[in-house]
C-alpha positions as a printed NumPy array, in Angstrom:
array([[107.038,  96.346,  58.515],
       [110.036,  98.984,  57.938],
       [108.823, 102.108,  56.498],
       [111.05 , 104.52 ,  55.074],
       [110.965, 107.909,  55.531],
       [113.238, 111.133,  55.716],
       [114.276, 112.944,  58.962],
       [113.807, 116.564,  59.067],
       [116.539, 118.947,  59.634],
       [114.812, 119.223,  63.59 ],
       [115.764, 115.842,  64.104],
       [118.974, 115.853,  62.959],
       [119.437, 118.919,  65.347],
       [117.889, 116.649,  68.555],
       [119.979, 113.702,  67.522],
       [123.088, 115.436,  68.083],
       [122.62 , 115.688,  71.241],
       [122.047, 112.161,  71.84 ],
       [125.169, 110.333,  72.337],
       [125.845, 107.227,  70.093],
       [126.492, 104.866,  72.553],
       [123.061, 105.698,  75.251],
       [121.84 , 102.934,  77.168],
       [118.144, 101.467,  76.906],
       [117.11 , 103.142,  80.324],
       [118.377, 106.221,  78.873],
       [116.348, 106.013,  75.793],
       [113.107, 105.31 ,  77.701],
       [113.835, 108.45 ,  79.352],
       [114.066, 110.305,  77.006],
       [111.107, 109.322,  75.908],
       [109.122, 109.802,  78.735],
       [110.531, 113.416,  78.816],
       [109.258, 114.025,  75.452],
       [106.122, 112.34 ,  76.093],
       [105.599, 114.631,  78.979],
       [106.826, 118.016,  77.056],
       [104.468, 117.579,  74.082],
       [101.459, 116.428,  76.446],
       [102.32 , 119.602,  78.472],
       [102.063, 121.726,  75.583],
       [ 99.005, 120.025,  74.269],
       [ 97.283, 120.489,  77.962],
       [ 98.228, 124.76 ,  77.527],
       [ 96.482, 124.477,  73.926],
       [ 93.352, 122.813,  75.235],
       [ 93.354, 125.33 ,  78.143],
       [ 93.86 , 128.303,  75.721],
       [ 90.889, 127.111,  73.633],
       [ 89.034, 126.911,  76.213],
       [ 89.515, 130.39 ,  77.856],
       [ 88.764, 131.478,  74.405],
       [ 85.647, 129.908,  74.129],
       [ 84.377, 130.253,  77.044],
       [ 83.375, 126.923,  78.204],
       [ 82.641, 126.572,  81.373],
       [ 81.603, 122.197,  81.22 ],
       [ 82.117, 119.428,  79.113],
       [ 78.837, 119.912,  77.587],
       [ 80.018, 123.23 ,  75.824],
       [ 82.982, 121.528,  74.259],
       [ 80.372, 118.741,  72.903],
       [ 78.355, 121.575,  71.437],
       [ 81.37 , 123.127,  69.796],
       [ 82.881, 120.112,  68.474],
       [ 79.29 , 119.441,  67.154],
       [ 79.113, 122.327,  65.033]])
């Protein structure tokens, strides 16, 4: 199934750094790097929320999410 979508200006900027003759191994490596980057960012945001809300246990999070 093909889904058409518009490439954003930010995506176009990133594509400028990728050569047209990139190998499958390099594509996999770039995917891993991007996945790690965004996972790290999500973890940092979760840590920030944890500190801001004063969570001490997983029950604190469950209570917060059920509000």
